[in-house]
Every structure is written in structure tokens, then in C-alpha cells.
N, C-alpha and C positions, 0 to 999 in steps of 0.2 A: 456401573462403575468405569468400564472402560471408555464409554462416551465421555463421562463427566471430567475423567482424568485428562483425555485429549482434548476436551473443550477448554478445560482449565489452564492447561499448557498453552493452547492457542491465544488466550488473552494475555499471557506474558509475552508470547512473541510477537504480537501487534503492539503491545506497549512498547516494545524495543524500537520502533519505528519513529514515533514522536517523543521518546524519552530524552533525548538531548535537546529539544526545541528550548524549553526554559533556562538550560544551563549553557547555551551557546556562549553568551557573552562572557559567562563566568569561565569557561573552558578557555576563551581567547585571552582573558586577563592572567588565568592561572598558568598558561603555557606560554604567554608573551606571542600570541598569533594574531595575524589579522583576520577580518571577518571572513575573507575570502579563503584563507588557509582553513579555519574551522568549517566552514561550509563544506568543505571536501569530506568531512565525515559522513555525509548524507552521498556525495558523488561514489566515494568508494563502495560505499555499502550498495547502492543500487547498481552500479556498474557491474559487480560481480553477481548480483541478483539477477541482472539481466542475461548475462552468459550463462549463468546457471539455469536458466530455463531449458536449455539445450540437453542439460544433463540430469535434470530430477527425475524425469519420464524414463529415462534409459536406465536409472540406478534403480527405482522403485519396482519397475518391472521384473528387474532381475534378482533384487535380494529380498524384495516384499514390502509392504507399507509399514510395519511394525519397526523393521530395522533401518528402515529410511528415516522414520521419526527419531529413533533414538541416536543415529549417526548426527542428525541436524542438532538435535538438543545438546547432545555431547560438544559439539563445535561452538554452539552459543554459548554454553557455559564457559569453556575456556577462554575464547575471545572476548567475552564481556568481563570476566576476570581480569584478563590482560590489559585491557582497555582501562582500567582503573588503575593499573601500574605504570601508564605511559609516563615518560618523562619528556617527551616532546610530540608536537603536533603531527610529526611524520609516524611516529610509532603509533598514535592513537589511529590516524586515518589507515594505516596496514591492519590493525587489529579489527577495525570496524570492517574491512573487506572480509577477512574471515568469519565474523560475525554474520556478514550478509550471506556467504555461502550456507552456513548452518541454517539461518533462518529461512531461506530459499528451500532447501531441503524438506524443512520440518512444514512449513506453511502450505507449500505445494501438495503435500501429501495428507495434510491433516482432514481436508473435508472429505476425500475419499475414504479415509479410515473411519471417520465419524459417521458416514452414510452407511458404511459396510457393518459397522457393529452395533447401530442403533437398531432398537426393538420396535420403536413406534412410526415407522415409516421414514422415507426420505424427506418429506416437507417438513415435519417436526425436527429431525437431526439438522436440516439445512439453516431452519430458523434459529437453532442454537448455535451454528457456527457462525452465523452473521450476528447475532446477540454477542458472542465471543468477541467478533472483530471490532464490532462498535465499542463495547467495553473496554478493549484493550487501546485503541485508538484514542478514546476519552480519557483513560486513567494514565497511560504513559505520561503526557505530560504533567501530570498531577504528581505521579511519583517521582518524576524528575525533579520537580520542583522541592517538594518535600525533604527530598535525601540530597539535593543539590545546594539547597539553602546552606546546610551544613558544610558540605565540602564537595566541590563538582566531581570528585572521583566516586562518592557513594552510590549514586544511581548504577553505575555498571557493577559494581560487587552486589547490590542489591539485586540487580536482574539476575546476574549469575546464579545466586541463592534461589531464587525463585523458580529458575529453568532446572536447576539440579532436584528441586523437589519435583517439578514436573516430570524428569527424567525416571525418577524413582517410581511415581504414581503409574506411568505408562509400563514399566517394567513390570510391575505387580500385578496390575489391573488388565491389560490390553495382550489379547492373544494375536497369534500372527493371522493376518488375512489372506484370503485367498488371492493369488497371483492373477494378472490377466492373461488370458489366452495367447495374446500376441504381443511379443516383447517389443518395446519402442524403441526405434532407431534414433541415433544422436540427431540426424537431419530431418527426421519427419516432421518437426515443427516448423522449420524453414521450408519444406514442401509444400506445406499446407497452406503458407501463404501465398502459393501461386494462385489461389482462389480470389477472384476480385473483390467480392464482398468481405472477405475476412480481411485482405489487405487494406481494404478502404477503413474498416473499422479499426484497424491497427494504427494505421497513418493519423486519423482523427483523433485517437486516443494519445498518441504521441503528442500532438501539439496541445491537448487538454492536459496531459500529464505536467508539461512545462508550466502551465498556470498553475497547478496543483501545487506543485513541490517549490515554485516561488514564494507562495504563501506559507508553506511548512517551514521551508529552510531560512527565508530571507526576512520575513516579517518580525521574528525576535529581535533583529538588530534595529529595524526602524521603530518598534514599539519602545525599546530601551526600557524595559521594566525589570523590577525585582524578580528573582526566579519564582516567589510565591505568586505574585500578579500575573506574570506570563503564564504559568502553569494554569492558572484560573481562566485565564482567555481561551487557551488552547483545550482545556476542559469543556468549556461550553462550546467550543467550535466542535469537537468530538461528539458531545452529545447531539446537537443539530444533525452531523454527519450521520450518526447511526439510526436518530429517528427518520430522517427523509429517506434514508437507504432502505430500512427494513420495512417501515410502515408506509410512508405516504408516496414513495415511488410507484409500488404496484397499484395502488388507488389512481395515481395520475396517469398511469399507462393504460389502465381500463378505461379511462374516461377519455384521453386525449389520443392515445397511440405513443407506441415507444419513441419513434423518430421526432415526433413533434416536441414531446417531454425532453427530448436529450437536445434537440437544436434550440430551444426555448431557455433551457438550463443554462447552456453553454454561452449564450449572449448576455443573460442576466449576470453570470459569473463575470464577463468582461466588463461589463458596466460596473460592476462592485468593485473590481481591481483598478478601474480608473478612479473611482472615487477614493478608495483605499488609499491609493497613491498621492493623491492631490488634497486630501482632507487635512483636518487638525487631528491631533492625538486621539481625543474621544472618537471622532468619526473612523479613524484607522481602527480602532479596537472593535467597534461596532460591525465594520465591514469585514475584518477578519473572522469574527463569530459567524456572522452572517454566510461566509463563503461556504462554511461547513454544510450548509443545507444544499446547496448546489453542487458541491462536489459530491454529497451522499446521493444526489439523483443522478449524476452522471455516472458514477460508478457502477451503480445497479445496473442502468441501460446499456452502457457499454459492455458488461460482462454478459448479459443476455444476447447481446448481437454477436458477441466472439463466439459464444458458444453456438447459437442456432443459424448464422447466416451461411455457413458453408456445410459440406458433407462430411468433412473430416471427423474422425472421432473426438469426442469433446475433449479429453485431456491433452490430446495433440493440437487442436485448435486454439486451446487455451494458453499453452505453452508458446505457441508461435506468436499469438496476440501480445502477450506478456514481453516476449523477449524483444518486440518492437518498442512498446510503450515504456520499458523502464529504462531506457536510454535516456529518454527525457526527464527521468526523474534524477538521473545521475548528471545531466547537463545543467539543470536548472539551479540547482545549489551553488554551483561553481560560477556560472556565468552573471547571475542576478548581482551579486556583490561587486565582480568584475565591472559590470556595466556601470553601477552605482560610481564607483571609484572614477571611471572615464568620463562620466557625464554627471548626473545627480541622483537622489534618492527616488525621484519620481519615475524616471524613464525605465527602470526593471520592471514596474507595475504596467507601464504602458505596453512593454513588449510582451509581457504575460498575458494583458488583455487581448492583444493582437493574435496571440496563438490560440487562444480560446475561441474567438472569432472565426480564425481560420479553421479550426476544428468544426465548428457549427457549419461553415461553407462546405466542407468536404461531405457532411452529412447530408446538406442539401442537394449538392449536386450528384451524389452517389446514391440518392435514395432508392432508385430502382435496384441495384445492387444489393444494398442494405436490407431492403425489405423481402428479398427473394424467399428467405426461409425463417426470417426474424419472426415475424407474424404468426409462425406454426406454433412459437413457445407460448405457453400462458404467462401472463405477465408476473411471473414469479420467478424464484430462484430454482427451476426445476433440474434436476439431475437425476435420471433414473438410474444411469449406470455409475454412478459415483465418480464423477470427474475431480479433478484437481484443480480448482480454482485459486490462483495464487494472489493473495492480498488486494482483491480487485476492489474491495470496500475500504 
């Protein structure tokens, strides 16, 4: 029950990432804001998330996983509810920042808690976690569409209610987990980036994440569809993301090797983004959905590289890697609509495609450093010591 309670709360936590996608145009209209202003909902969320990577391990190694989960859930409940009461886009952006802190504390700790509490072995626990991630990423836009079609404020209130239920479930069913033998210092993740392989993976993931979040945050404005239609598009996108991340990525890795899969998938994502930017409306919808497949592959391989390429403890390596890459997730939602205002709707996708191609180039150039220990990992999401992987898929 402890595992199911944590996994259920994880679904809702991941739903919060894509929840606002279908209602971005509705929020802009309701608050009389521009697309670039509304896109700051992602920027504030992920900027705080990036900085919080230096804090989550520090906190959880001192107060324990259960208390860290509960603090994170409580923050999400409070700030999600406050988001629904916003009277200006500035207020909403600020409340999303608080939400990002809560989500960072929860999600960065949930995998370690699930692995520690599961009785069926770490592999089954990790599969459950990743299934929760995929389900959350797929259902977030759908929930946002259903509730947002009535009123743009309702998805925020709905998330607060669901997370409150998760808070109660974890309080009742989850016992405190053993604390790590060594406490994590605030700067340990930054020191871990001194390893060339981990730094290369993080920088490549930074460029990839710029492309990823151009799709997630800017495409809804380009598609200009109703909340239901946009929610359906991103639901299909999330389903492909989950299937390719959990099922197809390990098979492709076994056949072709991790770096070949990653480089090829990044280039395919770049090509997909160019077609998305210059195609007609139907083509844009198809390419948006298809991008979920490449994103699922990339997320899986990048995660395994981040965990296996250096000799840093896995939670510390994951935190350092995510500290770098989430800055791109903060930048893309702000820059993409600004670039469109300065130029036209095509150019943000060209720049995103270029970013994905740069990521592929880094992987090719730094192949030796990235292969150092990555191939020691089985092509699955192995974490014998209960690592905390934050929202990597």
C-alpha cells in the first residue's frame, strides 16, 4: 500500500507538468496576457526546479524520504490552489514557482522511496515508477482539457484536491525510510559535474531539453485548438512518450547501443521539429504527437548516461545533471514566443531543431567520455541503491 500510495501521488505530480498545456490560450485570454507572459508559467516552474536540485538531496538526507515527500506535497497543494485564485499573470507565475519547489522535493524523492518500500525487487518498483511517470505525462493535458474547458482555474483546484488525497494516503500508509549513511552537501551535485562524462551528458541534455520544452510550451499556441482538442493531441503525445520510454527504448538499446539510439533519436527529433514548424495544421498535429516517441527515447537514454557515466553516487549525479538541464526547460517557454514575435512562427522550431542537432553533435564528439561507464549499465533503468531520478522521462 505504501508503494501504491507513492506511485499514485507520483502520477498526479507528473500530471502537473503538462496540465496547463491545453489551457494556455484560455489563461492568456482570461488574464489578458500575451503568449510570452503565459509561457512564464513553465519558466518559473522549471527555474525553481533547477535550483531545487541542489536542495532536495540536502533536505531528504537530513529529514528522511517520507517527510520530504509530505513537505513537497503540502507545497503543491497550497500553491496549486493559490494558482487557481490568481487575478493576474504575475501572481500565477509566482504561484507556479512555489509549485515547482514542491514538485521538485516530491518527485526527486519518490523513486528512492518506491524502491525502498517495494517488496518485489527494484526492477519491478522502477517499472511501476516509470509507468506512473508516463501515465501522468499523458493524463495531465487530458485533465487540463476536461476541467479547463469549463474554466481555466479548475485544473489548478483539481490538482490541489488530488495531491491532498496523495498527502493523506502517504501519511497513512508510508512508514519512514532509512536515511542514507552519508548526508548530501548542497554543492555535491555541482562538484559531480567536474567529471567530463557527466558534464557532457548534462550539456547535451540541456540543448535537447530546449527542443523538448519548445514542443510542450509553445506548440499549443501554434495549434490554436480548443482545450479538448489540444488535450487530445498531447494525450496521444504522452502515450507515445510512455511507450517508447518504458518499452521500446530498452529493446533498441540492446540492439543498437545507447549512444547510437540517442544520437539517431535526437536527429529525428530535429527533423520532426522542422517539419512541424513549416507544415500545415494537420502536419503540425501529427509531428507534435510523433515527437513524443523521440522524447521518450531521449529521456530514457539520457537518464541512464547521467547515472552511469561517472563514479559519483547516483543521487548526486542525477541532481547535478538535472540542475543543468532544467535551465533549458525554463528558457525555452520564454524564448520561443519571444522569437516568434521578433520573427515568425517558423523560426522557434528551427532553433529548437538546431538545439536537438547540437545535442546529437555533443554525443558524437564526446562518445568516448560518455561510453566510459555507461555500457556497464544494463539497458534498463537499474538503481540498486534507490536513486532519486527527477522527472527524467
